[in-house]
MARVOSE-45837 format. One line per 10 residues: number of its first residue (from 1); their letters; for each residue x, z, y of N, C-alpha, C. Coordinates in pm, 1 decimal, always signed. Layout:
<recs>
NUM) a) X/Z/Y/X/Z/Y/X/Z/Y ~ ...
</recs>
This chain:
<recs>
1) xxxxxxxxxx) +84.1/+0.0/-117.7/+0.0/+0.0/+0.0/+88.1/+0.0/+123.3 ~ +32.6/-43.0/+233.1/+103.9/-41.1/+360.0/+65.2/+83.9/+437.6 ~ +167.2/+152.8/+486.9/+145.8/+271.6/+567.6/+204.6/+244.1/+705.4 ~ +125.3/+267.0/+807.4/+172.4/+242.3/+943.2/+274.9/+347.5/+983.1 ~ +392.8/+301.1/+1025.7/+500.0/+387.7/+1075.1/+564.7/+318.0/+1192.9 ~ +570.5/+383.2/+1304.9/+614.7/+318.2/+1428.4/+760.7/+273.5/+1425.5 ~ +844.6/+332.9/+1340.9/+986.6/+297.6/+1339.4/+1030.4/+231.6/+1208.8 ~ +935.8/+174.2/+1133.7/+966.9/+115.0/+1004.0/+957.6/-36.9/+1008.1 ~ +1046.6/-100.1/+932.0/+1038.7/-244.6/+908.6/+1059.9/-267.4/+759.5 ~ +966.7/-337.8/+698.6/+979.0/-373.9/+557.8/+1036.3/-514.6/+551.5
11) xxxxxxxxxx) +1136.3/-534.3/+463.7/+1212.4/-658.8/+459.7/+1199.5/-727.8/+323.8 ~ +1177.7/-859.7/+328.3/+1177.8/-945.3/+210.1/+1276.9/-1058.4/+234.3 ~ +1341.2/-1106.8/+128.2/+1428.8/-1222.6/+138.2/+1401.2/-1315.1/+20.7 ~ +1447.0/-1439.2/+30.9/+1432.0/-1530.7/-80.4/+1485.4/-1668.4/-49.2 ~ +1481.2/-1751.8/-150.4/+1517.2/-1892.1/-138.9/+1387.4/-1968.2/-161.9 ~ +1329.8/-2021.8/-54.3/+1193.3/-2072.5/-58.0/+1184.2/-2202.8/+20.9 ~ +1104.5/-2295.1/-25.9/+1087.2/-2423.4/+44.4/+985.8/-2407.0/+157.5 ~ +982.2/-2507.9/+244.8/+882.8/-2507.1/+352.8/+741.5/-2501.0/+296.0 ~ +716.5/-2579.6/+191.8/+582.9/-2583.6/+131.4/+545.4/-2447.8/+70.9 ~ +638.6/-2384.6/+0.5/+611.6/-2251.8/-57.1/+584.2/-2150.3/+53.3
21) xxxxxxxxxx) +663.4/-2155.4/+158.6/+646.6/-2062.4/+269.8/+509.5/-2078.6/+332.9 ~ +469.8/-2201.6/+353.4/+339.6/-2228.6/+413.3/+227.6/-2169.7/+328.0 ~ +230.0/-2196.8/+199.1/+125.9/-2149.5/+108.1/+129.9/-1998.3/+89.9 ~ +249.5/-1943.6/+74.0/+264.1/-1802.6/+38.9/+242.5/-1708.4/+157.3 ~ +296.9/-1743.8/+273.2/+294.1/-1650.9/+387.4/+211.5/-1700.7/+505.9 ~ +227.3/-1825.0/+542.8/+173.7/-1871.3/+670.4/+26.2/-1908.8/+668.1 ~ -21.0/-1966.1/+556.9/-162.9/-1998.8/+548.6/-245.0/-1870.9/+548.0 ~ -346.8/-1866.6/+630.6/-433.0/-1749.4/+636.7/-577.0/-1789.7/+609.1 ~ -633.8/-1729.8/+505.2/-772.9/-1756.0/+471.0/-867.4/-1694.5/+573.6 ~ -992.6/-1729.5/+561.7/-1091.9/-1680.6/+657.8/-1191.5/-1583.0/+596.6
31) xxxxxxxxxx) -1187.0/-1564.4/+465.8/-1281.3/-1474.5/+399.9/-1234.3/-1330.3/+415.8 ~ -1317.8/-1246.6/+472.0/-1280.3/-1107.9/+497.9/-1273.6/-1022.6/+371.9 ~ -1333.7/-1069.8/+263.0/-1335.4/-993.2/+138.5/-1215.8/-1022.1/+48.8 ~ -1127.1/-1109.5/+90.8/-1014.0/-1150.9/+9.2/-884.9/-1137.1/+88.4 ~ -771.3/-1133.7/+16.2/-642.2/-1132.2/+86.6/-629.8/-1256.4/+175.2 ~ -557.9/-1244.1/+286.5/-546.6/-1356.8/+378.6/-456.7/-1467.3/+323.2 ~ -365.7/-1431.2/+231.1/-278.6/-1529.4/+166.8/-216.4/-1465.8/+42.1 ~ -127.8/-1539.6/-25.9/-66.7/-1488.6/-148.4/+25.9/-1370.2/-121.6 ~ +94.7/-1372.1/-8.6/+181.4/-1260.3/+29.6/+98.8/-1132.3/+41.1 ~ -13.5/-1142.4/+106.2/-105.8/-1029.8/+120.8/-154.1/-982.0/-16.6
41) xxxxxxxxxx) -185.4/-1075.5/-104.8/-232.0/-1040.5/-239.6/-123.6/-967.0/-317.9 ~ +3.0/-1005.1/-299.3/+112.4/-936.7/-368.7/+129.7/-792.3/-322.2 ~ +76.0/-761.5/-205.5/+79.1/-623.4/-156.5/-44.9/-546.7/-202.7 ~ -106.8/-593.8/-309.3/-228.8/-532.5/-362.8/-342.7/-537.4/-263.2 ~ -354.2/-649.7/-193.6/-463.9/-674.5/-101.0/-466.8/-581.5/+20.0 ~ -353.4/-523.8/+53.4/-348.0/-443.6/+175.0/-314.9/-537.2/+289.2 ~ -410.8/-564.4/+373.3/-391.1/-659.5/+481.3/-291.0/-608.6/+582.3 ~ -218.4/-701.7/+638.5/-118.6/-670.6/+739.8/-152.7/-746.3/+866.7 ~ -97.9/-698.7/+976.5/-117.2/-763.2/+1105.8/-10.6/-871.2/+1119.9 ~ -49.5/-997.9/+1117.4/+47.6/-1107.2/+1124.1/+124.5/-1108.7/+1256.5
51) xxxxxxxxxx) +75.9/-1038.5/+1357.6/+150.3/-1026.9/+1483.6/+274.4/-939.9/+1466.8 ~ +279.6/-860.0/+1362.0/+392.9/-771.9/+1335.9/+494.7/-836.3/+1241.8 ~ +474.0/-962.9/+1210.4/+558.1/-1035.3/+1115.9/+663.4/-1116.3/+1189.5 ~ +789.1/-1102.6/+1148.0/+898.5/-1182.8/+1201.6/+958.2/-1259.1/+1084.1 ~ +980.8/-1386.6/+1102.9/+1022.0/-1473.1/+993.8/+1136.0/-1563.6/+1037.4 ~ +1238.7/-1572.4/+953.0/+1349.3/-1664.9/+973.5/+1358.3/-1749.6/+847.9 ~ +1354.6/-1881.4/+866.5/+1362.1/-1972.0/+751.8/+1457.7/-2085.0/+784.6 ~ +1556.4/-2105.1/+701.4/+1660.5/-2205.4/+723.6/+1662.8/-2304.6/+607.9 ~ +1564.3/-2392.3/+599.1/+1564.4/-2489.7/+489.7/+1625.6/-2619.9/+538.5 ~ +1706.1/-2687.1/+460.7/+1744.4/-2654.7/+322.9/+1869.5/-2568.9/+315.8
61) xxxxxxxxxx) +1920.8/-2531.2/+428.9/+2047.5/-2459.4/+434.8/+2033.9/-2317.7/+381.8 ~ +2118.3/-2280.9/+288.2/+2123.4/-2143.5/+239.1/+2240.3/-2076.7/+311.4 ~ +2211.1/-1963.7/+375.3/+2315.2/-1898.3/+455.1/+2337.8/-1756.8/+406.1 ~ +2439.1/-1693.0/+460.7/+2472.0/-1556.6/+422.8/+2365.8/-1457.8/+468.8 ~ +2359.1/-1348.6/+395.8/+2260.0/-1245.0/+425.0/+2273.1/-1193.0/+567.4 ~ +2392.9/-1160.4/+608.9/+2413.9/-1103.2/+742.7/+2368.2/-1200.3/+851.0 ~ +2404.2/-1327.6/+837.1/+2366.0/-1427.4/+937.4/+2214.2/-1442.5/+945.3 ~ +2149.2/-1444.0/+830.3/+2004.1/-1460.3/+827.0/+1932.8/-1337.9/+884.9 ~ +1969.7/-1219.5/+839.0/+1905.3/-1095.7/+885.7/+1928.8/-1075.1/+1035.5 ~ +2044.0/-1117.9/+1085.5/+2075.4/-1098.4/+1227.6/+1978.0/-1171.7/+1318.9
71) xxxxxxxxxx) +1904.5/-1268.3/+1266.0/+1809.2/-1344.4/+1345.9/+1672.9/-1275.8/+1356.4 ~ +1652.6/-1166.6/+1281.7/+1528.1/-1090.3/+1292.6/+1533.3/-999.1/+1415.0 ~ +1419.3/-974.4/+1475.8/+1411.1/-884.5/+1591.4/+1461.6/-745.1/+1554.5 ~ +1531.7/-681.4/+1645.2/+1582.8/-544.9/+1630.2/+1681.2/-528.9/+1514.6 ~ +1735.8/-639.1/+1465.4/+1820.6/-632.0/+1345.7/+1944.8/-546.5/+1363.1 ~ +1992.4/-530.9/+1485.9/+2110.4/-446.5/+1507.0/+2089.9/-305.7/+1453.6 ~ +1966.0/-260.3/+1451.8/+1940.5/-122.0/+1409.9/+1924.1/-105.4/+1258.7 ~ +1916.6/-216.4/+1183.5/+1898.7/-201.9/+1038.1/+1982.2/-298.7/+954.1 ~ +2059.7/-386.2/+1016.5/+2128.9/-491.4/+942.3/+2224.4/-436.8/+836.4 ~ +2299.5/-332.5/+868.2/+2397.1/-279.9/+772.0/+2328.9/-230.3/+645.2
81) xxxxxxxxxx) +2218.0/-158.6/+660.4/+2146.9/-105.4/+545.2/+2085.5/-216.6/+460.5 ~ +2032.5/-319.7/+526.6/+1972.4/-431.4/+454.1/+2078.8/-508.2/+376.9 ~ +2189.9/-540.3/+442.1/+2298.2/-614.1/+375.3/+2348.5/-536.0/+254.5 ~ +2365.0/-406.5/+270.1/+2410.8/-323.1/+158.5/+2309.7/-325.5/+43.0 ~ +2181.6/-314.8/+74.0/+2077.7/-315.9/-29.6/+2073.6/-450.4/-101.9 ~ +2088.5/-560.2/-27.4/+2088.1/-694.2/-87.4/+2208.7/-710.6/-179.5 ~ +2325.5/-666.3/-134.2/+2446.9/-678.0/-216.0/+2437.4/-594.0/-342.4 ~ +2383.3/-473.5/-332.8/+2369.5/-386.7/-450.2/+2279.1/-448.6/-555.1 ~ +2176.1/-518.5/-510.5/+2080.4/-579.4/-604.5/+2118.2/-722.5/-640.1 ~ +2227.3/-772.4/-581.5/+2277.4/-906.4/-608.5/+2168.7/-1012.5/-590.3
91) xxxxxxxxxx) +2102.0/-1005.8/-476.3/+1996.4/-1101.3/-443.0/+2056.4/-1217.6/-365.0 ~ +2065.9/-1332.4/-426.9/+2116.4/-1451.2/-359.0/+2084.5/-1571.5/-445.0 ~ +2089.8/-1691.4/-394.7/+2109.0/-1728.3/-254.6/+1978.6/-1709.0/-177.2 ~ +1990.3/-1706.2/-47.3/+1871.2/-1687.2/+35.3/+1870.2/-1784.6/+152.3 ~ +1750.6/-1823.4/+192.1/+1734.3/-1906.5/+312.3/+1616.6/-1856.1/+396.5 ~ +1562.0/-1740.6/+358.6/+1444.8/-1687.6/+427.2/+1452.0/-1535.8/+434.3 ~ +1419.6/-1482.2/+549.5/+1407.6/-1337.4/+566.9/+1278.4/-1310.2/+643.1 ~ +1208.9/-1208.3/+600.5/+1080.6/-1173.8/+660.2/+1080.9/-1024.0/+689.5 ~ +1044.5/-988.7/+810.8/+1033.4/-848.3/+849.4/+891.1/-817.7/+891.6 ~ +835.1/-714.0/+834.9/+701.2/-668.2/+872.5/+718.9/-534.6/+944.4
101) xxxxxxxxxx) +701.8/-537.5/+1074.8/+732.4/-422.7/+1160.1/+616.7/-323.8/+1166.8 ~ +655.6/-197.6/+1180.4/+561.5/-86.0/+1191.6/+478.2/-67.1/+1064.3 ~ +532.3/-114.5/+951.2/+463.6/-102.5/+822.9/+564.9/-63.5/+715.4 ~ +530.8/+38.5/+638.8/+611.9/+77.2/+524.3/+534.5/+39.7/+398.0 ~ +596.8/-43.0/+314.8/+533.2/-82.5/+190.2/+559.8/+22.9/+84.2 ~ +453.1/+72.8/+23.6/+465.2/+171.5/-83.1/+395.9/+115.1/-206.7 ~ +475.0/+55.9/-295.4/+425.1/-2.6/-419.1/+513.0/+44.6/-534.2 ~ +455.0/+53.9/-651.9/+533.5/+87.9/-771.5/+641.1/-18.1/-794.2 ~ +600.9/-144.7/-790.3/+695.5/-254.5/-812.5/+643.3/-379.9/-744.3 ~ +734.6/-456.9/-688.0/+699.5/-584.0/-626.7/+680.7/-686.1/-738.8
111) xxxxxxxxxx) +580.2/-772.9/-732.1/+554.8/-869.5/-839.2/+675.8/-959.6/-867.5 ~ +714.3/-969.6/-991.9/+831.9/-1049.0/-1029.5/+811.5/-1198.7/-1007.9 ~ +688.7/-1246.0/-1004.0/+661.7/-1387.8/-983.4/+659.8/-1430.8/-838.0 ~ +681.0/-1338.8/-747.5/+679.2/-1370.2/-604.9/+800.4/-1455.3/-566.3 ~ +784.9/-1550.2/-473.4/+900.4/-1627.9/-427.8/+994.0/-1548.6/-336.1 ~ +951.9/-1431.1/-293.8/+1036.0/-1344.6/-210.5/+1064.6/-1214.2/-284.7 ~ +1182.0/-1157.4/-259.0/+1218.5/-1027.3/-314.4/+1201.2/-921.7/-206.7 ~ +1135.3/-812.6/-242.3/+1122.3/-701.1/-149.1/+1252.6/-623.5/-151.0 ~ +1317.1/-610.3/-35.2/+1444.8/-540.1/-24.6/+1422.2/-391.6/-3.4 ~ +1327.4/-357.2/+84.2/+1300.1/-216.4/+111.6/+1244.7/-199.2/+252.6
121) xxxxx) +1221.6/-74.8/+287.0/+1175.4/-39.8/+420.8/+1287.3/+35.7/+490.6 ~ +1312.6/-0.4/+614.8/+1424.9/+52.2/+691.8/+1376.1/+97.4/+828.4 ~ +1455.3/+182.9/+893.5/+1422.9/+227.0/+1028.5/+1473.4/+124.5/+1128.8 ~ +1394.7/+102.3/+1233.0/+1442.4/+14.9/+1341.2/+1415.4/+83.0/+1474.8 ~ +1490.8/+38.7/+1572.1/+1469.8/+90.8/+1709.1/+1502.0/-17.7/+1810.0
</recs>
C-alpha cells in the first residue's frame, strides 16, 4: 500500500521500451473502480497522484545508475542510497528511473513480472 509521507520518495528502475512505458505507466484509464494503469495495479490497486511522479527515460540508450538517478528531482538528497541499493541487488542494465514523491510503498513483494524493479523508499529534501 502507499502511505503518504512528506519526505519520502519511492524509486523504481528498469530497462523498458517507449511502448512498454506508455502502457505500463503513462496510460491512465478513466474507470474509477479500476487501477489507472498497470503500474497502479502492481501496487495492489493503491492509486497514486500522477503529479507526484517524476520519470526519466533514455531509450534506446542504457546509462549508468548514477547518471540516470541524478536526473530525478531532489536526487542530491537520495542518490547515494539509491545507487548503493541498486548495486547490492545487481539491477542492470537500466534506461528508466521513476520516483514517486511523498509516497512510501509498503508491499510484501513487488511483482516479479513487472518491467520495473522497485528499489526502495528513501528520504528526500
